[in-house]
N, C-alpha and C positions, 0 to 999 in steps of 0.2 A: 623894332629889332635892329641890332647893329650887324650889318652885313659887309663882309670884305669881298673884293672881286679882283682877280688877276686873270690875264689872258683876254685883253681888250681888243679883239679883232672884229671881223665882220659880224660874228654872232655875239661876242661878249659885250660890245658897246651897247647895242640896243637892249640886251637882257639886263645889264646893270642899270641902264637908264630907267627901264620900267620898274625896277626895284626901288629906285630913288623916288619915282613918281608915285609909287604906292605908299610912300611915307616912311620908308626904312632909312636909317642913318647909314650912308654908304661910305666905305673907305676903299680906295683903289690904289693899285700900283701897276705901272707899265712904263716901258722905255719909249712908247709911242706918244709923243707930245700931243698930236692931234686928238688921239683917243682920250687922253687925260683931260684936255681942254673941253671936249664935249661933255664929259661927266662932271667936271667942275661947274659947268653951266647948269647942271641939274642939281647942284648942291653937294657933290661928293667932296670928301676930304682926301687929299693925296698923301700917300705914305711913301717912304723912301726905299722900302724893301718888302719882300714877302713876309719876313719875320715881323716887321712892324705892323703889317696888316693883320696877321694872325693873332698878334697880342692885343689888338684893339677891338675885336669883334666877337659876336656870339656864333655867327655862321660864316665860314670861309668858303668862298666859291672860286673855282678855277675853270677856265674854258680855253685850254691850250689845244694842240692838234694831235701830236704824236704820243705814243707811250713813253718815249724818252723825255719829252717835255713834262708830262704828268709826274714822272718819277723825280725830275729835277725840282718841281714845285713842292712835292710832298716829302720826298726822301733825301733830297740833295743837301749839301752843306748850306746852312742858313735857311733850309726849307722848314716846312711845318712840323715834321716829326722831331726835328732837332731843336726847335725853338718855342713851339706853341704850348700854352698851359693846358693842363687836363681840363676836360669839360667842354672844350671847343667841339663844334660839329663842322665837318668838312663835306663839301659836295664837289665832285668832279664831273663836269658836263661834257668832257671829251669822250669821243668814241675811241676806246683803246681795247686791247685784248683782255679777257677775263683773268689771265694770270697776273697781269700788271695791276688790275683792280684789287685782286685778292692780296697781292704783295703789299700794296699801299694800305689797304684796310687793316691787315695784321700788324704792320709797323705802327700805325696810329693807335690801334686798340691797346697795344703794349704801353702806350703813353697816356691812356685814359681819354683818348680823343675819338669821337665818333666819325664814321665815314659812310658816304653814299656814292655809289657810281650811278650817275644819272645822265647818260647821253641824251641829247635832245634831237627831235626830229621836226622838220618843217621848213628849215632853211631861213635865209635872211629876211624874207618877206614876213614870215610868221614871227620871227624874233622881234621885228619892229612893232607888230600888231599884238604882242603878248599872247600869241596863239600857238605856241610851241607845244609839243608833247614831250614830257619827261618820262623816260623809261628807267625805272629806279631799282637798284639792288641795295639791300641793307636791312638793318633791324627795323621792325615796325615802329618802335619808339622813336628812332632817329628820323624816320619818314614823317611821323606826326610832328616832330619838332621843326623839321625843315619846311613844312607845308606853307607857312606865310611867305617865305622866300620863293618857293616854287610857284605858288599861285600868282605871284606878282608878274611872272613872265611866261607862264605856261597855262594853256587852256585845259590840257589833259595831263594827269599824273598817273602813271601806271606802275604800281609796285609789283615787281615780278618775282621777288624772293630775296635770298641773302646776297651779300656783296658778291659781285661778279655776274649776277643774273640780269642786271640792267644792260650791261655791255654785250652780253651774249645775245639777248633779245634784239638789241640794236644791230648787231652784226647780221642776224638773220634777216632783218628788215633791209639792210643795205645790200646784202647779197642779192636780194630780189630786185631792188630798184636800180642798182648799178648794172646788173646784167641786162635788165630790161632796157636801159638807155642804149646799150650796144645793139640789142636786137632791133629796137626801133630805128636806129641809124641804118642798119642793113635793109630793113623793110622800106624805108623812105627812099633810099638810093635805088633799090630794085624798082620801085614804082617810077621814079624819075627816068631811069634808064629805059623803061618800057614806054615812056612818053606820057605818063599820067601826071596831071597837074598836082603839085605838092599840096596846095590848099585843099583841093577837092579830095585828095586821098586822105588827108588828115580828118576832114569833116566826116568822111565815110567811116574811118576807123573809130572815131569817137562815138559814132552811132551804132557801132557793132561790138562784137565780143572782145575786140582788142582794147577797148576803152580802159584807161587806168589813170591814176594821178600822175604817173610818170609821163604818159602820152600827153596829158594836158599841160604839163610843165614844159617839156623839152621841144615839142614840135612848134607850137605857136609862139613861144617866148624866145626860142633859140634857133632851131633849124630854119624855119621859114624867114624870119627877119635877118638871118645871118649874124646873130648876136652871140659872140663867144667870150664876152667879158665874164670873168669867173664869179659865180655865186657859190659854186662848189668846184674847186679846181681838179684837174686830172691828177695832180700830185696827191691831194687829199683823198680822193676816192680810191686811188690805187693803194693808199695806206689802209683804208677801211676794207677793201676787197681782199688785200693781202692778209689782214688779221683774220678774216672769215675763212680764207683758204687754209691758213696755218692751223686754225682751230679745228677745221674738218680733218686735216691730216693727223692732228694729235689725238682726235677721238675716233679715227678710223672710218670717217664718213666721206664717201666719194662725192666731190663737188665738181664734176666734169664741166658743167655749163659755166660755172664761175671761173674756172681756169681758162676756158675758151674766151670768155669776156675779157679776162685779164690780158690776153694776147692782143686784143683790139686796143686796149688802153696803152699797152706797151708800144704799139705802132704809132699812136697819137703822140706819146711822149717822145719817141725817137724822131718824129717829124717836127719836133720843136714846139709842141702845144702843151707842155706839162703845166704851165701856169694859167692856161685858159680853162674855160668852163668844161665840165664833164661832157657837154654837148659837142665839144671839139672831137670827140671820138668819131664823128661822122666824116671828118675832113680827109683822112687817108683812104677811107672807103670810097668817097666821091672821086678822089684823085685817080684811083685805080680804075674806076668805072667810066671816068671821063664825063661826069655830069655833076650838076649842083642842084641841091634841093632848095627851093625858095629863092629869095632875092629878087632883084629887078630883072 
């Protein structure tokens, strides 16, 4: 299969590399010379524009970050809708709002181009290991057609319904995990303030009803070793949580806990941590409490 890929960041590079390693002919475009070089080493051909990629492949993949960036790729001047031939199938791996996904899907459908919103879950570690979960919205026939590309980088593919259903499901997932990160930060700081060793607290939590994938990620990999290098930045998760909150407001659903968590991330952003990992949500809480969780 001829696969195109744009959006070659922390997730996109390993995803595209796994597609190339699975034997697909890969065409890529990016302004990031380092990302391009890594994929050239995997056998990818480099194109000079989004339009060039879209005109040379059977399946066009994008993995940008924001709704605005997805619109630029698919709907912008020189983007897919304006330049690509009928019959192309597009996959957007970004976590955006369902309104954006439906807008893109409708514009592409008018040109005879298929579209799947397929946000991915698992983070950079799973991207490297081809162990992501793709949460997909779109037509059944398009999902079947996309499966070779999806299987090359995803362990699980979950088809949730029509266009927009994938990102809606992903926002529900992220609402839980992002809010839980903030709650775990509060709990760990509370324990530290009371004099409980952070490592012992974590080991007890993971053996109790508080155990979760989020606990297993953020405490041993970030809080305890004081590692705030971004795998998922505060900026990115605020975008995701904001999309979920906006969707709740539009649908008349009260998301009080998500809104409270957003205030925690706003505190971290305002303290200068916007480019650091989501785990940095703990830093303003620690500062106010006068303690640190983990470290030497």
